[in-house]
N, C-alpha and C positions, 0 to 999 in steps of 0.2 A: 248629367249635371244635376246636383241636388238643388231642390227649390229653396229659396231663401226663407228662413223662418221669420214670422212677423212678431216683433216685440210688442207692437201696439195691441194686437189681438190677444196675445198672452196676458198682457196687463188688463185688458178689458174683461176677459172671462174671470181673471183673478179678483178684480174689484166686484164683479157681479156675485161671486161666491161669498166674498166677505160681506156684501150687502145682505145676502140671504142669511148668513150666519148671524148678522145683527138682528134680523127679524126673530130669530130663535130665542133671543134674550129679552124680547119685549115683554113688559109686565102683562099686558093683555091686549089681544087684537079686537076685542069687543068693546063697544061703547057701554059704559056703566048704566045699568037700568035703575039704579037708586043711589042716593047719596052715601049709603053705608058701603056699597060696593066700590064707589069712588074712593072713599077713605081707605078701604082695604087695599086697593090698588096703589094708592099713594104711599102706603106704609111699606110697599115692596120697592119703591122707587130707588132707595139707597142701594139695595142689592142689584137692581137693574143697572144703576150707574156704574157700580164696580165692575160688573160683567162687561158692560158696553165699552168702558175706557180701557179695560184689559184687552179687549178685542182690538181696539184702536191701536194700542201699543204694539200688538202682534202685526197688525197691518203696516205700521211704520217700519218695523224691522224688515218686512217683505219689500216695502217700497224702497227702502235705502239700498237693498241689494241691487235692484234694477236701475238705480241711479248711478251705481258704481261700476257697472259693466254694460257693454253692448252685446255681449255674447248671448246668442239664442241658438241652441242646438237641441238635438233630441234628448240629451241628458238633462239639460236645463228644463225643458218642457215636462219631462217625466217627473223629475224631482219636484217641480212646482206643483204639478197636479196631485202628487202624493201629499205634499204639504197642505194643499187646500182641503183634501179629504180629512186630514188630521185636524184641521181647523174646525170642521163641522163636528167631529167627534169631541174635541176639547170643550166646545160650547156647553155641553150637558153637565159634566162634573164642575166646570167653572161656575155655571149659573146655580147649580144645587148648593155648592159650597158657599156662595155669596148669600143665597137665600137662608141657609142654615144660620148665618151670623146675624142677619138683619130682618128676618121675617118669621112666620110661624112654621116654616119647614122644620122637621125634626127627624132624628134617627133613633132607632130602638136600642142600640147597643154600641159599645166601643168597637166591637168586631165590624159593624157596619161603617163606623167612622174610619177604621183602618182601611177598609176596602175603598172608601171614598178618596182617602189620601192616595191610595195606590192608583186609582183610575185617573185622578188629577195629575199625579206624577207621570203616569204613562203618556197621557196626552201632551204634557209639557215637554217631556223628554223627546218624543217623536217629532214634535214641531221644530224644536231647536236642532235636532239631529239633521233634519232636512235642510234647514238654513245653513248649518255647518257644512254639509255636503255640497250645497250650492256654491259656497265660497271656496271650498277645496277644489271643486271642478274648475271654477273660474281661474283659480290661482295657477292652474297648469296650462292655461292658454297663453299664447304669445301675442295674440291679436284680440282686440275688443276690450282690453283691460288697460286702464291708464296707469295702474300701479299694482303690480303683482304682489309686492310686499304687503300692501293694504289688504288684499284678498286673504293672504296667509294670516295676517293679524286677526281679522274677523272670524276666520275659521277657528283659531284657537280661542278667541273670545267667546264664541257661542258654544264651543265644546265645554266650557265651564258651566254653562246652563244645563247641558246634557248630563254632566257629572252630578250636579246638584239635584236634578230630577231623579236620577238613579239612586242617589243617597236617600232622598225622601221616600222613595218606594221601598228601599231596604228597611229603613227605620219603621215604616208602617207595617211591612210584612212581619217584622220581628216584634211588633207591638211595643216599640221603644218609646215611651212617653206619649202614646197616642192620647191618653186621657188629658194631657196638658197641651196637645197640639204640636209636639216636638217635630213630627215630620213636616209640618207647615213652616215652623221656624227655621228649618234647614235652609230655606230659600233666602233668608237674611244674610247668608254667607256670600251670596252673589255680589253684593256691593263691595266688600273688602277684597274678594278674590279678583274681581274685574279691575279694581283700582290698582292692585299690585301687578296684575298682568300688564296693564297700561304703562306702569312705571318701568317695567323691565323691557317691554317690547313696543314702547310708544312709537307711533308713526312719525313723530317729529325727529326721531333718531334715524329713520330710514334714509 
């Protein structure tokens, strides 16, 4: 007989890793030694806030999945751990991109900017691919899920995020509008695409 998987322990280690990821976006772990250093740290607080709340939104996506299902099996555990690993990877390009916009962080060329967009897109794509696969796996289970249609809906929903991440990577790789941030603006398509997906496959129609 297979031992029952513990949902509470899986959520506990997940929250712990998210907490660790949050420390990676902290402005500074040291107490400022002078007022000048304090002001410099405060100037980075906007980029810190962007990174922090972006991480919180990713946590909420993860949180929502475990509120929608009671399924905990080896596949869920494996996909969850891979997801958490990618969270730690994603923190670095996320923080650097935020610092680039609101602090003294700089890059030397448009080639480096292209590579930054690619790294960010890679992390973004892998994160939401894991979330999509979690929903896909849950949608195939007949027990532990209150609404299979809901699982399928969110699988398609987050696959839109995956496609947009891939699109951004391709645009950056081909240097399409990198100078003007076009690979970044590609993510603005998420809003309308998710809206129209919701209209066509809305859960209220299930």
